[in-house]
N, C-alpha and C positions, 0 to 999 in steps of 0.2 A: 584512546578508544579504537581507532583504526588499526593500530599495531596489535592490540589484543584480539580484535576480530580476525585479522589476517592470520595471527598465530594459531587461533583455534581452527580456522578453516584448513590451514596447512596440516594440522594434526587430526583431521577428520572429526572434529568436535564442533560442528556448526552450532551456533548459539544465537538466538534472537537478540538484536541489539538492546532491547529494553531489559532483557534478562541479564546481559552482561553489565549494563549500567547498574542494575541492582546489586550484582555481585561485587562490583568495584566499590560501591558504597559500604559493603560489609567487609571487604578484603583489602581495600586500597588498590591502586592501579599497578599491581605487580604481576606481569604476564605469567611467570611460572606458577605462582600461587593460584591465580584464576584458572589456568589450564588444569592444575591438579584437582581443584574442586569440581570443575566442569566434567572432568573425566569420570567423576563418581555420580553424576546426575543421569537420569534416564532421558531418552529423546523428548518425551513430553515436557519434562522440566526444562530442558535446554531450549526448547522452542516456544516456551511460554504457554503451553497448553495445559500445564499443571503447575500449581504453586511450588516455589522452592521449599525444600525441607527447612524446618526451624528447630535448631540452628542448621546452617549449612554444614556439610561434612568437614570434620577435622582432617588436615593434611600435614605432611611431615614438616613443611616450612613453618606452619603456625605452631606446631608442637615444639620445634626447635627454638622458635622465637621466645617462648616462655618456659623453656625447660628448667631454667635456674631461678624462676620466680617463686619465692617462698612467702606465703601469706598466713597470718594468724586467722583462726576461725572467724572472728568478728569482721575482719577486713574482707575475707573471702565472701561472707554472706552479704556484706554491703555491696560489693562489686557484682555479685549475682543478682541482687535486687535491681541494680542499675540496668542490667541486661534484660530483665524480665518485665519491666514496667511497660505500660501502654504509652506513656509519654515521658518527657524529660524534665518535669518540674523538680526543683531542688527541695522545696519544703517537705514533701512526703519522705524524701530520702534522709533528711535531717532527723525527722521523727523516728525513722527506722534505725538509724545509727546512734541516736542520742548524742550527736556531736554537732558543733556549729560549722558553718561553712569555712571559717578560718581554721578550725581544728582539722577539717578534712584536707584543706590545702597544704598544711605543713606536716601532716602525718604521713604514714608509709604509703597510703593510697593516693596522695596528692599528685605525684607524677603520672598516675594512671588515669586521672580524671581531668576533664575539661569543664571547669565551672565558670559560668559567665552569665550575668544578667538574670539571675534566678533560675538558670537552667543548668543541668549537669548531664554529662554523657561520658562514655569511655573515650579516652584520648585516641586510642587505636581500636577500631571496631573489631579487629581480629581477636582481641582479648575476650570478647563475648563468646566467640566460638570455642576458645580454649577453656573458659570457665564452664560452659555447659557440657563440654565433652569430658571434663575431668571431675565433674560433680555427679553424685548419685541422684537417682530420681527422688529418693526420700529427702535429700538435702534441698533439692529444688522445691519440693512440695512444702517443706518447712518454711522456706523463704516466702513462698506464695501465701502461706497461712498468716505469717506475720504482716505481710502487705495487706491482706484482706482485713485484718483487725485495724490496721492503721487507717485505711481508707474508710472503713465503716465508722470509726470514731470521728473522722473528719466530715462525715455525711456525704461522701462521694460514692454513690451507690454503683455507678457504672464500673469503676475500677474495683470496688469491693467485691462485686459479684464475679467479675472476671477472675480475680485471684482466688476467690473461694472455690470456683469450679476447677481451676488448675491445681489447687491444693489437694483436691480429693483424688485419692488413688483408687477408690472403689466405686466412684460414681456419686453424684450429688443431685438427685432429681429436683430439689428445690431451687437450684440455680437456673434451670433451663428457661423458665418463663422470662426472667429478667434478661438473660443473655439473648433470647430471641428478640425482645424489644430493642435492646441496644444494637443488635445486628441490623434490624430494619432501619433504625436511625442512621447508622453508619452508611448503609447502602444508599439512602436518600441523599446523603451528603457527598456522595461520590467516592467514599472510602470502601470500594468494593472488596478489596482483598481482606481488609480488616473485618468487614461484614461476613465474609466467607468463613474466616477462622472462628469468629464468635459463634456463628450459627452451627458450624461443624462441631464446636465444643458443646453447644447446647444439645445437639443430636446425640452426642456420646453419653449424655446424662439423662436423656428423656426416653420415654417409651410411648407406644400407642399413637394416638392422634397428635400428641404434642411432638413426638419424634418426627412424624410426617411434616408437621409445620416447620420444625427446625431444618429438616432436610430440604424442603422447597426453598427456604430462605437461603440456605447455603448454596444450593445448586444454581439458583438464579443470580446470586451474587458472584458465583464463580464465572458464569458466562459473561456477566457484565465486566469482569476483570480480564476476560480473554482466555480463561482456563477452560477451553472447550472439552478436553478429555475429562477433567474433574467434574464439570457440569453434567456431561452425559452420564457419568458414573453415578453421581448423586441423584439426579432426577429420574434415571431409569429405575431406581429402587422403588419409586412410587407406583410403577406400573407392573402388574395390573392390580395389586392388592392394597395400595394405599388409599387413604380417605379421598373420596371424589373431589372434595373442595381443593385439596392440596395437589392432587393430580392435575386438575385443570389450571391451577395457578402456575404449575411448573411446566405445562405443555409447551408454551411459547419458547421458554428457555431451552428446553430439550430439542425442539426443532431447529433452533439457531445453532446449537452445538453440533448436532448430527449433520446438518447441512454443510457446515465447515469441514468436519472430519471426513465426510463421505463424498463431498463434491456435489451433492444433490439433496433436495428435500425428500425425506422418506415418503414413499408412495403408500400413504395410509388413507383410509376413508374418514374424512372429516365428520361425516354423519355418525359414524360409529363411536366417535369420541364426544358426542354432544352430552350435555348434562342430562341426568335422569330425573332431575327435579325442576321446579319452576323458580328456583332461587335466582334472583337477579345478579348476585355476585358471581355465582357459578357461570351463568350465561355470559357475563362480561369477560370472564377469564377465557372462556372458549372463543369468544368473538375476537379478543385481542390476539390469541394464539393463531387464529385464522389469518389475521392481518399480517403477523410476522411471516407465516408460511407463504402468503401471496407475494410479499416483497422479496423473500428469499428465492422463490421460483423466478421472479422477474430478473433478479440479479444474475441468475444462471441461464437466462434465455429460455426457460421452460414456460412457454405460453399456455399450453394446455393445463399444466399444474397450477399456474397462476389463476386462470379463469375458474378452476374448480374451487380454489380456496377463496377467491373473491365472492363466489356464490355463497359460501358458508359465512363470509364476513357480512354480506348483505342480510342474510337471514338473522344472524346474531345481533346486528346493529338495530334491526327492527324490533327485536325482543327487548333490547336494552335502551332503546331510544337514543342511540349514539350515531345516527346517520350523519349529522353535521359535524360532530366533533371527531369522530373516528373513521367512519366509513368513507366519506367523501375525500378527506385528505389522503388516506391510505390508498384508495383507488387511483388518485392522481399520481401519487408517488410511484406506485407499482407500474403504471403505464409509462410514466416518464423514464424510469430505469430501464424498461423494456425497449424504449426507443420511439415511443409515440409522441411526436411534437405537437399534435393537434388537440391534446386533452384540454378540457375546460379549465379555466383559471380558478381552481378551488384552493382556498387559503386555509392552511392548517395553523397550528400553534406549536411553540416550543422549538427545540433544536433540529429535529429531523423533518417532520411534516410541515414545519413553518420555515425557519431560517434557511435550512439547507435547500429545500425545494425552491424557495423564492430566489436564492442566490443562483441556482442553476437556470431558472427561468430568465433572470436578468441577463445572464451570459448568453443564453440562446437567442435573446432579443438583440444582442449586439452590445450590451453594456456590462462588460466584465468588471469594470471598476465598481459599479453599483452592487454587483454580486458580492464582491469582496467586502464592501461596506456593510452589507446586510449580515454577512458572517461575523464581522467585527462587533456589531451590536450585540449579538448573542454571546460572544466571548467576553464582552466588557462587563456583563452583569446588569446592564441597563435594560435589557429586553428579555429578562427571564420570564418564561411562561411555562405552564404545565403542558406537556405534550401527551395527550391521551394515548398515543401510540407507544410511548416509552415512559409512561407515568411512573415517577419514583426513581428513574434512572437517567434523568436529564444530565446529571453531572458524572456519570459513570465513565470509566476508561473506554468502553466499547463505543458509546455515543460520541465521546471525544475523538475517537479514531475516525469515525465516519465524517465528522466535520473537518478534521484535519486533512483527510484525503480530498475532500471537495475543495478546500482552500488551495492545496497544492495544485490540483487540476486547473483551477481558475488562474493561478499564477502562470502555469504552463501556457494556457490559452492566451494570456496577455503577453506572452513572450519573455517573461522574467525567469529565465531558466535557472540562473544561479540562485535567485531567491527561492524558487520552488524547491531546488535540491536542498538548500540549507534548512528549509522548513520540514522537508521530508525526513532529513536526518534527525532533527530535533524531535519530531513526532515519533520516530522509530525508537528513540531512547526512552520514551515515556509511555507509549500506548501500544495496544495490540493491533498494529496497522495492517497485518495480513488478513484480518477477518472481514472488513467492509467490502461490499460489492464483489464478493466471490474472488478476493485476492487482487483487486485492481491496484492496490497500493504497491504490490510487488512489481507489476508491469510498469507503473510510473517510476518507481525507484530505479529499475534497470534502464529505462529510456533516459532518465536524467543523468545517470552515471555515464552512459554512452555519449550524451551531448556534451558533457563537461570534460570527462576523462578520455573518451574514445575507447573505453573498455569498461567491463563490469568491476566496480570497486567492492571492498569488503562489506559495506552496508547492504548493497543490493544482493550480493551473493548470500549473505547471512539470512536476509529476508526470504530469498528464494528457497533456501534449504528449510526454512521454518514452515513452509506451506505443507499441509498434509498431502500424501501421495495422490489422491484423486484430483487435486487442483492442478490446473494447467496454465502455463503462459507460453506463448509461441516463441521458441528460441530461434526460429528461422528469421524472423524480422530482426531480432537483436543481432544475430550473426551477420545479417545483411548490412545493417547500419555500421557495425564494427569494420567490416570489409570495405565498405564505401568510404568511410573516413580515413582508412589506412591507404586508400588509393587503388584498391583492388575492385574496380567497378564491375568487371565481368563476374567475379565471385559473388558480389552483392546481387547482381541481377539473377544469378543462378539460384541463390537462396530465396529471392522474392518470387521467382517463377514456381519453385516448389511450394511456397506458401499459397500462391494463387491456385495451384493444382489441388491443394488441400481444402479449397473453399474459402480462402482468405479469412480464417478465424480471427476475430478481433472483438474488443470490448465495445459495448454500445456507447459508453461515455468515451468520446474520442481522445486518444492518446497519440501524439505525433509519432509516426513511424518512418518509413523510407519511401515516400510517395514518388520521389525522383526516379526510382528504379522500376515503377510499375505503372507509370502514367499512360503507357501505350496500350494497356489492357482495358477491356470493357469492364464496367462495374459488375459485380456479382449480382445476378438477378434474384429477387426474392429475399434479400437480406434485410435486416432491420435498419431503420434510419439511424444515422449517427447523431448523437446528442453533442452539439458543438456550436460555437458562435458562427455567425455568417462569415467572418473573416477567414476561418479555417477552410470553409467550403470555397470561398473566393480564391484563396491561395492554391487550392487543388485545381480549380478551373484554369487558373493561369498556367500551372505546370502542364496541364493537358494541351493548352494552346501552344505552348513553347515547343513541345515535342511532336505534336500531330500535324502542324502545318508544314507545307512543303517549303523548300528553300526559296522558291519564287514568292510564295506568300509571306515568308519571313521578312522580306524587304520592307513591307508595309506593316506587318503584324507587330514587329518589335516595338515600334513607338506606341502602339495601342496597349500592348502588354505592360510596357514600362510605365505608362500613364496610370493604368489600373493598379499596378503594384504600389503606387504612391498612396493608395487608399488603405493599405494595410498598416495598421498602427502597431501591430506586434513586430518588434525588431527581429524575432526569430523567424516568423513566417516570411516577412519581406526579405530578410537576408538570404534565405534559401531560394526564393524566387529570383532575386537579383543575381545570385550565383549561377542559376540556370540560364538567365538572359546573357550573362557574360560569356558563359561557355558556348552557347549557341552562336554568339557573335564571333567568337574566335574561330569556330569551325568554318564560318563563312569568310574568314580572312579579315574581318573588321577588328583589327587588333586594338585600336585606341578605344573604340566603343566597348569592346570586351573588357579591357583594363578598367574602364570607368565603372562598369557595373560590378566587376569583381571587387574593386576598391570599396564601393558602397556596401557590398555584401559583407566584406571583412569588418567594416565599422559597425554595421548593424548586429552582426553575430557577436562581436566583442561586447557591445552594449547589453545584449541579452544574457551574457554570461555563458553562452554555448561555446566554451573554449575549444573543444575538439573540432566542431564545425568551422570555427574561425581559423584554426590551425590548418585545416585542409585547404581553405581558400588562400591563406597566406602562402602556403607552399606553391600553389599554382601561380600566384602573382610573382613570387621570387623567381621561379623558373622562367616565367614569361619575360620578366625584366632582364634576366640574364641571357635570354635568347636560347634557352635550353628546351628540350622536349620532355614532356611527361611520358615516362615509360609505362607500358601496361604489362603487368606480370602475367603474361599468358604465352603459350606456344604459338598462338595465332595472332599476329600483329594487327590483323584487320577485324578481330572479333568485335571490338567496340563499334566499328563502322557497320558491320552486318547487323548488330543489335539496333542501332539507331535507325537504319534504313528499313528495318522490318515493318515499322509502323507507317512508312510512307509509300512503299512499293509493293506491288503484287509479288507473289512467290516467284513467278517466271522473270519479272523485271529485276528482282533482287539477284537471281542467278546470273542473269546477263551482266548486270552492273558489277558484281564481284569478279567475274571472269575478265571483264575489261580492265578493272583495277589491277588484276594480276598480270596484265600485259597480253592477254589472249586475243588473237585476231577474230574478226567476225566469222570468217570461214571455219576456224577451229571451234568457235563457240557453237556454230550451227551443227557441226559434227558431234560435239560433246553432248548437246541437248536434243539431238535428233530432230532438228527443225531446219527450215530453210534460212539462207542468208538474209533474204528479204524480211522474214519474221524477226530475225535478230535486229535488223536495222529499225524496224517498227518499235520493238521493245526498247531499244537504246534511245530512240527519239523521245519516247515517253519518259524515260529516266531523266534525260537532259531537261525536259520541261519541269518535271516534279522537283528536281534538285537544283534548278536554276543554274545549270552549267551549259557551255556551248560546245566543248570539245572533250575528247577522251582524256586529254592531259588535265583539264580542269577537274574532271570527275576523279581522276587519280589523286590530284592534290587535295581535293576536298576529303577524300577517304582517309588520307594520311593525317590530315588535320584532326579529324575525329579521333584517330588513334593517339594523337598528341594531347588533346585537351579533355577527353572524356575518360 
């Protein structure tokens, strides 16, 4: 999979991992064939925002594979039937061909089929593409018609109606009602893509209000599957002329799709979209759409928009008597996502307003393990509840993606970096992970790659490319981490300073960044609270103490910081703090203490699976043990020293200190800075006290140690 993703990226054919996984299931893992097919897809299909064509396009390698295959008409029809059915049961196929399983196995089609335990499928999925591409539409319709009759005789109405609709070349209005019903059932079972195709087929055969109903089922199923472009296209057709009931049923899905594609919830007047009748079902649809819009605004940091939609939610929930089941849990979810840690403990139900919110609350209270257990209950099937917020879509890929992102985040907070990355990769192969929380999954995937690989891997790069243009993730932090782990500390600091100058944009749900390079800065005033466990905040406080205290204070502060670090149960958080304690100790010349903390950091980071962070510490230890210096790739060998001292000295003290380190006399310093020699001596005395040195020589040695170890 990584090889194929990398190959596609190198050929400027970025493709979402779950789309590639689907293509591999239909094409086998052959990079040239996958690349050839992907080259014929549009960007929406490649990024999972539109469904793949059925069948996928024929390419030369598949055509060449079957160029010499000769089939008699009966065998061809039988193979086409295998490729067209909704499932892989053997019995209906035996009815279709009029042959036994043994006859099929020894006949001409035997090598082309995989028959096992009452199931049958094509031995090579590429044959389905060749068959569909080399068969006329009338031939496929004839096979559908035969399958319709077979399933009808067996009393299997779902399959019968599907094949009846597909057999009709001119439209079959009578099939629409049953297809809509089947689509709704498929949607509630989590088969969102199948529901979309069934409902879209129904819409093609229906007219009037029935067509509006089929369209809303297709559109809502599309966004539940992650097909944001397709959902927007389908549901927009209902406005303004569609039946009001189905417009309102599709409004929530349309808002979800547009928010993802445009990067913001459309600025529309919720009051203008209110039902014109007193029908309770219509009001409930409008109320739930308002709930979706409020949470979407919260995900994107739009406080004003969220408040407006919450007002609509409150009005609608009063009309529909859903204050407890819908309003209160959604209000809690919206404020939580926006960063309010003080919201009342309102308990919802189901996967989002129930399990997900409870898991985040548990983590915020310091019990990440309990949060993971709460998520596991929902995934096990033991705690299945209807969630009024996403009623009917509890098992959909989109809801699954939200839960997966929260689980990955909790694993990161617990310090299980390798496990978090493995889960992130698995989720990206199955679910539309770019949609939840305004693209939070992409930020997480990039940080996990950097922590493990030290660079962005094919999965995170493919997910980054799959985000629509309005979505943003801050590359400055990622480039800073990459530079830091590569040993280019000053480059890392430069990236982080630029990030701070841009207002330090970051997600409300805390994702580990490069706090080591920004701890000297004051927090951004007026920003939202970060949703994170107490340990994450404690680790940041310790980093601040390590860098902000003077060298004199460090003599006593180190023991206190080291003791506090032992309370960090996350091996990733503690490992990074231990590395900073070790580095600060080395700067002070405490080599053995520095080695001890760096060794602890190495072990902890290895346990967490943060391989790149562990490698950076290991390199430092190897050079320390070998008596070598760490070189800083910069034209100014004292750049690291200047950066470290900036947080401890005034501007004038720093100027004096750096000139002393460069070997300048007090008199020359006075002339250069246009101050008296006495003033230079006063500033230098203060520098000596703050940095806990007694002579100019000690100051110079300390400066060069910083250059060696930072």
